[in-house]
N, CA, C and O of each residue as an XYZ file, in Angstrom:
264
protein
N      18.640    -23.273   -196.990
C      19.713    -22.479   -196.432
C      20.938    -22.372   -197.462
O      21.428    -23.296   -198.112
N      21.310    -21.032   -197.454
C      22.398    -20.755   -198.342
C      23.878    -21.325   -197.705
O      24.121    -21.204   -196.505
N      24.783    -21.926   -198.605
C      25.986    -22.331   -198.170
C      27.013    -21.220   -198.003
O      27.005    -20.307   -198.828
N      27.866    -21.216   -197.042
C      28.719    -20.333   -196.621
C      30.119    -20.753   -196.743
O      30.545    -21.728   -196.125
N      30.811    -20.075   -197.488
C      32.288    -20.472   -197.790
C      33.115    -19.387   -197.249
O      32.877    -18.196   -197.451
N      34.272    -19.918   -196.430
C      35.314    -18.864   -196.009
C      36.609    -19.179   -196.255
O      36.932    -20.357   -196.412
N      37.469    -18.215   -196.317
C      38.833    -18.538   -196.678
C      39.557    -19.058   -195.588
O      39.064    -18.981   -194.463
N      40.857    -19.671   -195.795
C      41.582    -20.129   -194.765
C      42.075    -19.208   -193.752
O      42.269    -19.615   -192.607
N      42.298    -17.968   -194.091
C      42.596    -16.901   -193.171
C      41.493    -16.623   -192.330
O      41.716    -16.444   -191.133
N      40.255    -16.554   -192.798
C      38.979    -16.388   -191.994
C      38.950    -17.427   -190.994
O      38.773    -17.180   -189.801
N      39.134    -18.664   -191.494
C      39.111    -19.855   -190.562
C      40.211    -19.766   -189.499
O      39.941    -20.154   -188.362
N      41.301    -19.337   -189.749
C      42.238    -19.297   -188.776
C      42.007    -18.234   -187.817
O      42.255    -18.368   -186.619
N      41.505    -17.114   -188.368
C      41.051    -15.884   -187.471
C      39.917    -16.353   -186.572
O      39.967    -15.970   -185.403
N      38.992    -17.058   -186.912
C      37.948    -17.562   -186.076
C      38.065    -18.677   -185.088
O      37.280    -18.902   -184.167
N      39.320    -19.457   -185.445
C      39.476    -20.558   -184.501
C      40.522    -20.246   -183.541
O      40.476    -20.788   -182.436
N      41.600    -19.316   -183.871
C      42.708    -19.068   -183.026
C      42.290    -18.083   -181.916
O      41.858    -16.963   -182.187
N      42.415    -18.481   -180.817
C      41.938    -17.608   -179.573
C      43.410    -17.074   -179.135
O      44.430    -17.723   -178.901
N      43.181    -15.680   -179.103
C      44.369    -15.056   -178.546
C      44.668    -15.239   -176.889
O      43.767    -15.232   -176.050
N      45.839    -15.372   -176.638
C      46.234    -15.547   -175.177
C      46.169    -14.220   -174.518
O      45.940    -14.176   -173.309
N      46.331    -13.251   -175.131
C      46.107    -11.824   -174.441
C      45.028    -11.088   -175.171
O      45.020    -11.074   -176.402
N      44.157    -10.502   -174.489
C      43.255     -9.771   -174.942
C      43.124     -8.106   -174.769
O      42.173     -7.412   -175.129
N      44.254     -7.710   -174.167
C      44.498     -6.321   -173.958
C      45.883     -6.020   -173.928
O      46.767     -6.868   -173.807
N      46.068     -4.733   -174.047
C      47.594     -4.303   -174.086
C      47.895     -4.188   -172.487
O      47.051     -4.235   -171.592
N      49.250     -4.033   -172.351
C      49.757     -3.577   -170.907
C      49.147     -2.155   -170.455
O      48.898     -1.159   -171.133
N      49.012     -2.373   -169.241
C      48.505     -1.246   -168.530
C      49.499     -0.019   -168.627
O      50.680     -0.139   -168.299
N      48.982      1.126   -169.077
C      49.699      2.247   -169.291
C      49.581      3.221   -168.190
O      48.434      3.645   -168.047
N      50.502      3.707   -167.337
C      50.354      4.514   -166.371
C      49.607      6.047   -166.817
O      49.961      6.740   -167.772
N      48.614      6.322   -165.961
C      47.859      7.690   -166.543
C      48.863      8.835   -166.415
O      48.836      9.659   -167.329
N      49.648      8.999   -165.538
C      50.568     10.298   -165.432
C      51.941      9.932   -165.895
O      52.607      9.082   -165.305
N      52.331     10.521   -166.867
C      53.740     10.404   -167.332
C      54.786     11.073   -166.373
O      54.398     11.693   -165.383
N      56.084     10.943   -166.668
C      57.094     11.697   -165.797
C      56.919     13.073   -165.923
O      57.213     13.725   -164.921
N      56.466     13.756   -167.014
C      56.324     15.134   -167.129
C      54.740     15.334   -167.001
O      53.964     15.320   -167.957
N      54.391     15.521   -165.666
C      52.808     15.600   -165.326
C      52.361     17.074   -165.810
O      52.748     18.110   -165.269
N      51.611     17.014   -166.756
C      50.780     18.141   -167.240
C      49.446     18.346   -166.348
O      48.798     17.414   -165.871
N      49.195     19.483   -166.228
C      47.893     19.778   -165.473
C      46.762     19.530   -166.552
O      47.065     19.331   -167.729
N      45.620     19.545   -166.173
C      44.508     19.225   -166.997
C      44.337     20.356   -168.065
O      44.006     20.059   -169.213
N      44.582     21.769   -167.659
C      44.457     22.726   -168.524
C      45.645     22.632   -169.559
O      45.409     22.870   -170.743
N      46.936     22.285   -169.138
C      47.956     22.143   -170.201
C      47.584     21.034   -171.183
O      47.791     21.193   -172.386
N      47.027     19.884   -170.688
C      46.581     18.851   -171.586
C      45.656     19.200   -172.514
O      45.803     18.724   -173.640
N      44.595     20.029   -172.276
C      43.560     20.383   -172.924
C      44.107     21.444   -174.182
O      43.777     21.389   -175.367
N      45.007     22.377   -173.560
C      45.571     23.080   -174.587
C      46.492     22.478   -175.576
O      46.599     22.939   -176.713
N      47.173     21.429   -175.147
C      47.984     20.660   -175.880
C      47.400     20.088   -177.129
O      48.055     19.959   -178.163
N      45.968     19.701   -176.982
C      45.283     19.100   -178.100
C      44.300     20.006   -178.679
O      43.341     19.551   -179.302
N      44.492     21.381   -178.500
C      43.632     22.464   -179.054
C      42.165     22.229   -178.715
O      41.270     22.387   -179.544
N      41.957     21.834   -177.421
C      40.590     21.740   -176.792
C      40.263     23.004   -175.851
O      41.094     23.911   -175.807
N      39.281     23.077   -175.226
C      38.900     23.994   -174.431
C      38.171     23.348   -173.104
O      37.440     22.358   -173.141
N      38.470     24.012   -172.061
C      37.777     23.498   -170.816
C      36.333     23.836   -170.809
O      35.802     24.639   -171.576
N      35.677     23.080   -169.773
C      34.392     23.284   -169.670
C      33.974     24.722   -169.254
O      32.925     25.194   -169.692
N      34.757     25.405   -168.436
C      34.534     26.927   -168.101
C      34.552     27.654   -169.292
O      33.605     28.366   -169.627
N      35.688     27.504   -170.028
C      35.618     28.204   -171.406
C      34.529     27.915   -172.334
O      33.985     28.836   -172.945
N      34.151     26.623   -172.490
C      32.932     26.345   -173.389
C      31.638     27.093   -172.820
O      30.818     27.598   -173.588
N      31.513     27.132   -171.545
C      30.294     27.700   -170.918
C      30.482     29.329   -171.177
O      29.475     29.990   -171.430
N      31.565     29.861   -171.121
C      31.696     31.411   -171.410
C      31.403     31.643   -172.947
O      30.710     32.600   -173.294
N      31.949     30.742   -173.880
C      31.542     30.934   -175.174
C      30.234     30.834   -175.585
O      29.809     31.553   -176.489
N      29.419     29.868   -174.917
C      27.956     29.620   -175.052
C      27.264     30.812   -174.514
O      26.259     31.175   -175.125
N      27.670     31.543   -173.374
C      27.087     32.581   -172.843
C      27.263     33.806   -173.820
O      26.353     34.610   -174.020
N      28.441     33.881   -174.383
C      28.757     35.110   -175.163
C      27.873     35.009   -176.472
O      27.331     35.993   -176.977
N      27.776     33.659   -176.997
C      26.902     33.458   -178.320
C      25.463     33.912   -178.095
O      24.838     34.587   -178.913
N      24.968     33.476   -176.881
C      23.598     33.754   -176.559
C      23.493     35.202   -176.423
O      22.550     35.753   -176.991
N      24.279     35.859   -175.790
C      24.031     37.254   -175.630
C      24.148     38.042   -176.931
O      23.516     39.091   -177.064
N      24.966     37.551   -177.928
C      25.032     38.016   -179.240
C      23.750     37.867   -179.931
O      23.215     38.843   -180.457
N      23.167     36.566   -179.961
C      21.931     36.351   -180.715
C      20.818     37.056   -180.018
O      19.958     37.606   -180.707
N      20.756     37.091   -178.790
C      19.558     37.687   -178.019
C      20.124     38.697   -177.149
O      20.404     38.393   -175.989
N      20.336     39.951   -177.619
C      20.863     40.952   -176.751
C      19.664     41.292   -175.770
O      18.485     41.010   -175.985
N      20.179     41.965   -174.628
C      19.378     42.529   -173.508
C      18.685     43.687   -173.989
O      19.228     44.402   -174.831
N      17.520     43.955   -173.534
C      16.786     45.132   -174.007
C      16.821     46.225   -172.881
O      16.265     47.309   -173.055
C-alpha cells in the first residue's frame, strides 16, 4: 500500500468539525415582493407558457401544415 502524506492545512481541515453547517435562513420573499413573471424577466428568463409558445412556433416553421 502506498503511503499518503497530507499537509498541516489538510489535516486541520479534516479534523476541525464546524459548529455550523448551513447559513442562516433567508426569507423567500423580500420587502419588494416581485411576481413570478417579474422575477423571470429580471433574470432574462422565460415562463413555461412562453417556452411552450416558442416551441410550437418553431415546430410550425419546421413542419408547415399542408
